[in-house]
DRENLO-767446 format. One record per atom (N, C-alpha, C): atom name; residue number from 1; x negated, y, z negated. Coordinates in pm, whole numbers, plus 50000, padded with zeros to 5 digits. Layout:
BEGIN
  atome  num      u      v      w
     CA  NUM      X      Y      Z
...
END
This chain:
BEGIN
  atome  num      u      v      w
      N    1  77507  06223  15215
     CA    1  77582  06319  15123
      C    1  77610  06256  14991
      N    2  77607  06329  14886
     CA    2  77626  06275  14765
      C    2  77776  06243  14733
      N    3  77796  06146  14651
     CA    3  77938  06095  14629
      C    3  78015  06200  14542
      N    4  78128  06237  14575
     CA    4  78215  06322  14498
      C    4  78302  06245  14405
      N    5  78338  06119  14447
     CA    5  78413  06036  14360
      C    5  78332  05910  14332
      N    6  78313  05879  14210
     CA    6  78230  05761  14173
      C    6  78308  05658  14084
      N    7  78247  05542  14066
     CA    7  78314  05441  13985
      C    7  78324  05489  13835
      N    8  78432  05477  13776
     CA    8  78451  05522  13642
      C    8  78525  05662  13632
      N    9  78529  05728  13734
     CA    9  78596  05858  13727
      C    9  78745  05845  13710
      N   10  78803  05952  13636
     CA   10  78947  05955  13630
      C   10  78998  06039  13744
      N   11  79088  05976  13825
     CA   11  79132  06051  13943
      C   11  79292  06055  13948
      N   12  79347  06144  14037
     CA   12  79488  06167  14044
      C   12  79518  06144  14202
      N   13  79625  06085  14230
     CA   13  79664  06060  14371
      C   13  79739  06186  14416
      N   14  79700  06232  14534
     CA   14  79755  06358  14586
      C   14  79876  06334  14678
      N   15  79871  06224  14753
     CA   15  79978  06200  14860
      C   15  80015  06051  14853
      N   16  80133  06018  14913
     CA   16  80167  05881  14932
      C   16  80271  05829  14831
      N   17  80298  05710  14828
     CA   17  80401  05648  14746
      C   17  80371  05663  14588
      N   18  80237  05672  14556
     CA   18  80192  05684  14422
      C   18  80152  05821  14381
      N   19  80205  05919  14451
     CA   19  80169  06065  14435
      C   19  80188  06103  14284
      N   20  80088  06173  14219
     CA   20  80092  06208  14080
      C   20  80043  06115  13978
      N   21  80019  05990  14019
     CA   21  79968  05881  13930
      C   21  79819  05906  13903
      N   22  79781  05883  13785
     CA   22  79639  05883  13744
      C   22  79585  05742  13718
      N   23  79452  05729  13738
     CA   23  79389  05604  13702
      C   23  79241  05609  13724
      N   24  79175  05512  13677
     CA   24  79029  05504  13675
      C   24  78976  05435  13792
      N   25  78875  05491  13860
     CA   25  78819  05426  13976
      C   25  78752  05296  13937
      N   26  78790  05190  14002
     CA   26  78728  05046  13982
      C   26  78611  05029  14084
      N   27  78623  05084  14198
     CA   27  78519  05058  14298
      C   27  78538  05167  14414
      N   28  78421  05200  14475
     CA   28  78417  05287  14585
      C   28  78346  05225  14706
      N   29  78407  05240  14817
     CA   29  78361  05185  14946
      C   29  78328  05304  15045
      N   30  78215  05358  15038
     CA   30  78179  05480  15122
      C   30  78189  05452  15268
      N   31  78156  05342  15321
     CA   31  78154  05315  15462
      C   31  78304  05315  15517
      N   32  78392  05266  15432
     CA   32  78533  05260  15468
      C   32  78614  05397  15432
      N   33  78544  05473  15347
     CA   33  78596  05596  15285
      C   33  78722  05554  15202
      N   34  78714  05452  15115
     CA   34  78828  05415  15041
      C   34  78775  05388  14908
      N   35  78868  05373  14811
     CA   35  78839  05346  14666
      C   35  78943  05254  14616
      N   36  78918  05182  14510
     CA   36  79014  05098  14427
      C   36  79045  05176  14303
      N   37  79168  05210  14278
     CA   37  79205  05276  14152
      C   37  79293  05197  14071
      N   38  79259  05182  13943
     CA   38  79336  05093  13855
      C   38  79480  05143  13840
      N   39  79575  05045  13868
     CA   39  79727  05074  13854
      C   39  79784  05151  13962
      N   40  79709  05175  14072
     CA   40  79756  05262  14185
      C   40  79753  05183  14309
      N   41  79853  05204  14398
     CA   41  79863  05134  14536
      C   41  79869  04987  14514
      N   42  79960  04939  14431
     CA   42  79972  04799  14393
      C   42  80043  04728  14506
      N   43  79985  04609  14550
     CA   43  80055  04524  14646
      C   43  80071  04384  14598
      N   44  80155  04319  14657
     CA   44  80178  04175  14613
      C   44  80125  04074  14719
      N   45  80046  03985  14667
     CA   45  79982  03878  14747
      C   45  80035  03745  14715
      N   46  80068  03668  14818
     CA   46  80114  03527  14808
      C   46  79985  03444  14808
      N   47  79972  03363  14693
     CA   47  79847  03281  14692
      C   47  79892  03139  14677
      N   48  79819  03047  14746
     CA   48  79856  02903  14741
      C   48  79799  02849  14614
      N   49  79858  02750  14556
     CA   49  79806  02683  14433
      C   49  79673  02614  14473
      N   50  79568  02616  14376
     CA   50  79448  02552  14380
      C   50  79411  02490  14253
      N   51  79288  02434  14249
     CA   51  79255  02363  14121
      C   51  79227  02473  14015
      N   52  79193  02594  14064
     CA   52  79155  02703  13961
      C   52  79285  02767  13921
      N   53  79375  02802  14013
     CA   53  79489  02894  13983
      C   53  79619  02824  14021
      N   54  79736  02870  13956
     CA   54  79854  02807  13988
      C   54  79919  02861  14119
      N   55  79866  02966  14162
     CA   55  79921  03030  14283
      C   55  80053  03112  14255
      N   56  80125  03146  14358
     CA   56  80252  03237  14338
      C   56  80237  03374  14379
      N   57  80303  03456  14340
     CA   57  80301  03607  14364
      C   57  80205  03674  14265
      N   58  80093  03736  14329
     CA   58  79999  03808  14234
      C   58  80008  03958  14281
      N   59  80015  04039  14180
     CA   59  80011  04193  14211
      C   59  79865  04234  14178
      N   60  79810  04313  14265
     CA   60  79684  04373  14247
      C   60  79670  04507  14328
      N   61  79563  04582  14298
     CA   61  79540  04711  14359
      C   61  79485  04684  14504
      N   62  79528  04774  14589
     CA   62  79477  04782  14722
      C   62  79390  04914  14731
      N   63  79296  04916  14837
     CA   63  79217  05031  14851
      C   63  79302  05150  14894
      N   64  79253  05276  14857
     CA   64  79324  05394  14897
      C   64  79225  05487  14957
      N   65  79264  05556  15050
     CA   65  79178  05664  15125
      C   65  79132  05767  15020
      N   66  78994  05796  15035
     CA   66  78930  05892  14943
      C   66  78998  06031  14952
      N   67  79046  06064  15070
     CA   67  79099  06197  15095
      C   67  79239  06217  15020
      N   68  79296  06113  14969
     CA   68  79421  06116  14898
      C   68  79399  06116  14749
      N   69  79267  06127  14703
     CA   69  79239  06133  14560
      C   69  79173  06255  14527
      N   70  79196  06302  14406
     CA   70  79115  06418  14345
      C   70  79081  06382  14215
      N   71  78949  06427  14169
     CA   71  78901  06419  14037
      C   71  78987  06495  13937
      N   72  79010  06442  13825
     CA   72  79082  06515  13718
      C   72  78976  06603  13651
      N   73  79013  06736  13630
     CA   73  78927  06832  13554
      C   73  78924  06791  13410
      N   74  78798  06775  13364
     CA   74  78782  06735  13215
      C   74  78839  06843  13125
      N   75  78845  06969  13166
     CA   75  78895  07076  13084
      C   75  79052  07091  13076
      N   76  79103  07095  13198
     CA   76  79250  07123  13209
      C   76  79340  06996  13230
      N   77  79279  06895  13281
     CA   77  79351  06766  13301
      C   77  79429  06768  13437
      N   78  79402  06867  13525
     CA   78  79465  06878  13650
      C   78  79364  06838  13758
      N   79  79420  06823  13890
     CA   79  79332  06788  14002
      C   79  79241  06904  14033
      N   80  79116  06875  14071
     CA   80  79017  06964  14109
      C   80  78923  06918  14220
      N   81  78867  07024  14286
     CA   81  78775  06976  14393
      C   81  78635  06963  14312
      N   82  78539  06898  14384
     CA   82  78415  06874  14321
      C   82  78302  06946  14388
      N   83  78215  07014  14309
     CA   83  78086  07073  14377
      C   83  77970  07020  14310
      N   84  77865  07070  14351
     CA   84  77723  07020  14285
      C   84  77651  07141  14240
      N   85  77564  07108  14141
     CA   85  77489  07214  14067
      C   85  77363  07161  14017
      N   86  77255  07218  14032
     CA   86  77132  07176  13971
      C   86  77104  07248  13842
      N   87  77087  07165  13733
     CA   87  77063  07220  13604
      C   87  76917  07262  13593
      N   88  76888  07332  13475
     CA   88  76751  07381  13451
      C   88  76650  07270  13442
      N   89  76684  07151  13401
     CA   89  76596  07040  13382
      C   89  76582  06971  13520
      N   90  76640  07015  13625
     CA   90  76618  06958  13760
      C   90  76723  06855  13805
      N   91  76805  06822  13704
     CA   91  76907  06719  13745
      C   91  77026  06781  13832
      N   92  77073  06702  13925
     CA   92  77178  06749  14015
      C   92  77311  06686  13957
      N   93  77409  06764  13913
     CA   93  77526  06711  13859
      C   93  77651  06761  13924
      N   94  77767  06687  13910
     CA   94  77887  06719  13977
      C   94  77959  06822  13880
      N   95  78031  06921  13950
     CA   95  78093  07024  13868
      C   95  78233  07038  13917
      N   96  78337  07063  13833
     CA   96  78472  07085  13870
      C   96  78477  07235  13920
      N   97  78538  07243  14034
     CA   97  78538  07370  14102
      C   97  78629  07466  14022
      N   98  78747  07415  13974
     CA   98  78847  07493  13907
      C   98  78792  07556  13772
      N   99  78721  07482  13694
     CA   99  78681  07528  13559
      C   99  78532  07547  13543
      N  100  78454  07491  13640
     CA  100  78306  07498  13632
      C  100  78257  07403  13532
      N  101  78342  07312  13473
     CA  101  78300  07213  13378
      C  101  78220  07106  13445
      N  102  78102  07054  13381
     CA  102  78024  06950  13430
      C  102  78102  06820  13420
      N  103  78106  06742  13528
     CA  103  78175  06605  13529
      C  103  78086  06503  13488
      N  104  77958  06503  13534
     CA  104  77860  06409  13491
      C  104  77804  06441  13355
      N  105  77757  06344  13280
     CA  105  77698  06366  13142
      C  105  77569  06438  13151
END
């Protein structure tokens, strides 16, 4: 099945502690059905000092379930579902269900 959420997409969080936050997708993990979103689902990691880093408390993004994310509609700026459409030149593109706007270039 084609990916509805891809790296670089602007998404909004639908549920959980970060509900309503928007961010850009850093990476997608289809087998785990999860994604990394910039600035969302931040966790604190304790790291030991090494020759490379000083260690201490580091904050970074944790993976979030794909079902808790929705693509931001390019026209309205609100959450929307994603559909697929074949253009006249034969390309298959993602389309925002709410406005019909093409998400892919």
